[in-house]
TORNU-776184 format. One line per 8 residues: number of its first residue (from 1); their letters; for each residue y, x, z of C-alpha. Coordinates in nm, 3 decimals. Last residue first. Layout:
BEGIN
NUM = A = Y,X,Z  ...
This chain:
BEGIN
226 = KSSKAVAA = 14.582,-7.822,-6.175  14.365,-8.040,-6.014  14.357,-8.310,-6.281  14.253,-8.092,-6.558  13.972,-7.952,-6.385  13.851,-8.285,-6.258  13.867,-8.416,-6.613  13.677,-8.101,-6.746
218 = REKVLALA = 13.446,-8.141,-6.470  13.333,-8.500,-6.556  13.300,-8.386,-6.934  13.073,-8.116,-6.825  12.887,-8.361,-6.592  12.828,-8.583,-6.878  12.695,-8.342,-7.111  12.446,-8.196,-6.824
210 = RRILEARE = 12.316,-8.568,-6.784  12.260,-8.605,-7.178  12.069,-8.241,-7.180  11.860,-8.341,-6.897  11.769,-8.667,-7.058  11.691,-8.504,-7.410  11.492,-8.229,-7.208  11.290,-8.523,-7.068
202 = EPKDQNAL = 11.221,-8.693,-7.397  11.121,-8.363,-7.571  10.883,-8.270,-7.287  10.852,-7.899,-7.234  11.095,-7.848,-6.928  11.120,-7.520,-6.750  11.419,-7.370,-6.922  11.571,-7.729,-6.935
194 = SDLITGIR = 11.540,-7.757,-6.533  11.740,-7.434,-6.468  12.009,-7.588,-6.725  11.988,-7.884,-6.499  12.046,-7.698,-6.172  12.333,-7.501,-6.335  12.493,-7.801,-6.437  12.471,-7.968,-6.062
186 = KEYSATQA = 12.622,-7.607,-5.910  12.909,-7.640,-6.178  12.985,-8.005,-6.078  12.971,-7.932,-5.704  13.223,-7.616,-5.763  13.469,-7.821,-5.987  13.675,-7.951,-5.682  13.668,-7.628,-5.488
178 = NSVPDSYR = 13.801,-7.439,-5.779  13.656,-7.272,-6.110  13.858,-7.157,-6.404  13.694,-7.105,-6.743  13.796,-7.474,-6.875  13.557,-7.570,-7.109  13.531,-7.413,-7.466  13.198,-7.211,-7.402
170 = LEDALQKL = 13.066,-7.521,-7.183  13.095,-7.770,-7.448  12.970,-7.522,-7.703  12.636,-7.476,-7.499  12.605,-7.845,-7.466  12.662,-7.922,-7.845  12.400,-7.662,-7.914  12.159,-7.833,-7.698
162 = AKENAPDA = 12.257,-8.173,-7.858  12.174,-8.012,-8.189  11.852,-7.855,-8.102  11.697,-8.151,-7.913  11.451,-8.270,-8.154  11.378,-7.920,-8.292  11.249,-7.818,-7.931  11.150,-7.470,-7.986
154 = TGACLGDA = 11.456,-7.321,-7.785  11.505,-6.961,-7.735  11.826,-6.899,-7.843  11.969,-7.223,-7.736  11.827,-7.175,-7.415  11.989,-6.854,-7.391  12.313,-6.960,-7.485  12.313,-7.253,-7.221
146 = KIRLEKIS = 12.231,-6.970,-6.943  12.497,-6.750,-7.063  12.736,-7.039,-7.062  12.663,-7.129,-6.704  12.704,-6.795,-6.562  13.052,-6.764,-6.739  13.110,-7.109,-6.575  13.062,-6.931,-6.216
138 = AVNAKTEA = 13.206,-6.605,-6.292  13.551,-6.753,-6.407  13.672,-6.785,-5.995  13.574,-6.428,-5.949  13.789,-6.314,-6.181  14.080,-6.527,-6.095  14.059,-6.426,-5.744  14.045,-6.057,-5.844
130 = EVRQVTAR = 14.341,-6.115,-6.067  14.528,-6.284,-5.771  14.453,-6.017,-5.538  14.613,-5.742,-5.801  14.903,-5.957,-5.832  14.954,-5.976,-5.446  14.877,-5.596,-5.421  15.147,-5.513,-5.704
122 = TMDSRLLV = 15.387,-5.709,-5.538  15.316,-5.536,-5.203  15.319,-5.193,-5.329  15.674,-5.248,-5.527  15.817,-5.398,-5.207  15.739,-5.110,-4.985  15.829,-4.826,-5.237  16.161,-4.993,-5.327
114 = AVAILLLV = 16.238,-5.072,-4.955  16.143,-4.704,-4.862  16.375,-4.565,-5.154  16.651,-4.816,-5.034  16.633,-4.682,-4.694  16.635,-4.328,-4.841  16.970,-4.410,-4.984  17.111,-4.566,-4.696
106 = IQGILVAA = 17.048,-4.295,-4.485  17.164,-4.024,-4.694  17.500,-4.214,-4.740  17.545,-4.269,-4.385  17.492,-3.897,-4.305  17.711,-3.793,-4.570  18.006,-4.040,-4.483  17.964,-3.933,-4.117
98 = FPVDKGLI = 18.012,-3.570,-4.211  18.340,-3.657,-4.370  18.373,-3.515,-4.724  18.636,-3.232,-4.772  18.421,-3.022,-4.552  18.192,-2.928,-4.832  18.302,-3.066,-5.174  18.029,-2.855,-5.358
90 = LMAVTLIL = 17.767,-2.947,-5.106  17.852,-3.309,-5.131  17.844,-3.323,-5.499  17.520,-3.123,-5.507  17.330,-3.377,-5.293  17.499,-3.670,-5.417  17.368,-3.586,-5.800  17.014,-3.491,-5.639
82 = QVATLCAT = 17.001,-3.798,-5.442  17.099,-3.996,-5.750  16.812,-3.826,-5.957  16.581,-3.909,-5.668  16.675,-4.268,-5.686  16.618,-4.296,-6.068  16.292,-4.127,-5.996  16.207,-4.365,-5.739
74 = TKLLKRGF = 16.257,-4.633,-5.982  16.082,-4.505,-6.270  15.797,-4.420,-6.063  15.754,-4.786,-5.921  15.808,-4.919,-6.264  15.499,-4.709,-6.364  15.296,-4.829,-6.076  15.363,-5.179,-6.145
66 = LMGQASET = 15.247,-5.155,-6.512  14.938,-4.953,-6.427  14.845,-5.226,-6.180  14.914,-5.510,-6.422  14.667,-5.309,-6.667  14.424,-5.271,-6.424  14.331,-4.910,-6.314  14.619,-4.891,-6.062
58 = RKGMATKL = 14.445,-4.962,-5.769  14.230,-4.660,-5.804  14.551,-4.438,-5.742  14.814,-4.299,-5.982  15.119,-4.527,-5.888  15.049,-4.507,-5.535  15.004,-4.106,-5.525  15.338,-4.081,-5.741
50 = AIADIVLM = 15.518,-4.343,-5.513  15.396,-4.136,-5.213  15.504,-3.781,-5.353  15.839,-3.941,-5.460  15.870,-4.050,-5.078  15.817,-3.720,-5.026  16.065,-3.579,-5.226  16.314,-3.829,-5.096
42 = LVLGAWTV = 16.256,-3.689,-4.758  16.321,-3.351,-4.890  16.649,-3.443,-5.037  16.759,-3.607,-4.706  16.685,-3.290,-4.521  16.894,-3.089,-4.772  17.177,-3.329,-4.754  17.160,-3.325,-4.355
34 = VFTASKEF = 17.137,-2.952,-4.335  17.407,-2.889,-4.610  17.639,-3.139,-4.418  17.572,-2.943,-4.100  17.697,-2.617,-4.260  17.517,-2.375,-4.473  17.804,-2.307,-4.696  17.655,-2.310,-5.052
26 = PLLLLLLN = 17.606,-1.989,-5.253  17.299,-2.117,-5.447  16.985,-1.958,-5.311  16.865,-2.242,-5.049  16.939,-2.518,-5.292  16.781,-2.351,-5.605  16.480,-2.267,-5.374  16.444,-2.631,-5.304
18 = ILICAIAF = 16.463,-2.760,-5.630  16.253,-2.509,-5.766  15.955,-2.566,-5.496  16.009,-2.948,-5.561  15.958,-2.918,-5.946  15.659,-2.685,-5.891  15.484,-2.948,-5.663  15.564,-3.214,-5.915
10 = IVWVRGRT = 15.404,-3.004,-6.240  15.107,-2.935,-6.008  15.063,-3.303,-5.929  15.114,-3.442,-6.277  14.865,-3.155,-6.387  14.597,-3.289,-6.172  14.644,-3.635,-6.265  14.602,-3.528,-6.606
2 = KM = 14.276,-3.347,-6.511  14.148,-3.664,-6.336
């Protein structure tokens, strides 16, 4: 939070200094001046939006931070171009047609807005995919935890090796679930719950065998559905 606060203070100071310099420098206060100054102010507003977006909560993931940095770099470059054009147009003054000044400002601002929108949309898409992937691995992660718990708390020497094999199969299986694998994961979970409540070695062996078979079937379905 402190870093973000410092960034906003630096940005605000930079905006004030830029505007003061434009007002204090001996440029003719013509229509060209008004248009270029207005274009610069609007570009700084876009910079502020980009800065807020780049430092928002949605940038906490690695991908979000990457898109945030790219957005800031792009808008900073556009602002630099805007500043150069502003100074050049004010120095040239009446030598530059007013229509050219107006069109140049509009085009530059439209590019900045397009960059801002496109970057935000792309990042939102990536973050949505990340969230979906995280949700899709939750099921198999839960099964792994259950299997590891059974291994750690087992008092069944006869089935200890098979139970460890089941835990290993789950540990190294495809971590991403989908609609095709969901039913297998549900059945495996049910068997693991039954194992936790089953004391007879013969019954536990049968449950482990069924679970292993389902894990292998799930692996085949997961592979074919990609």
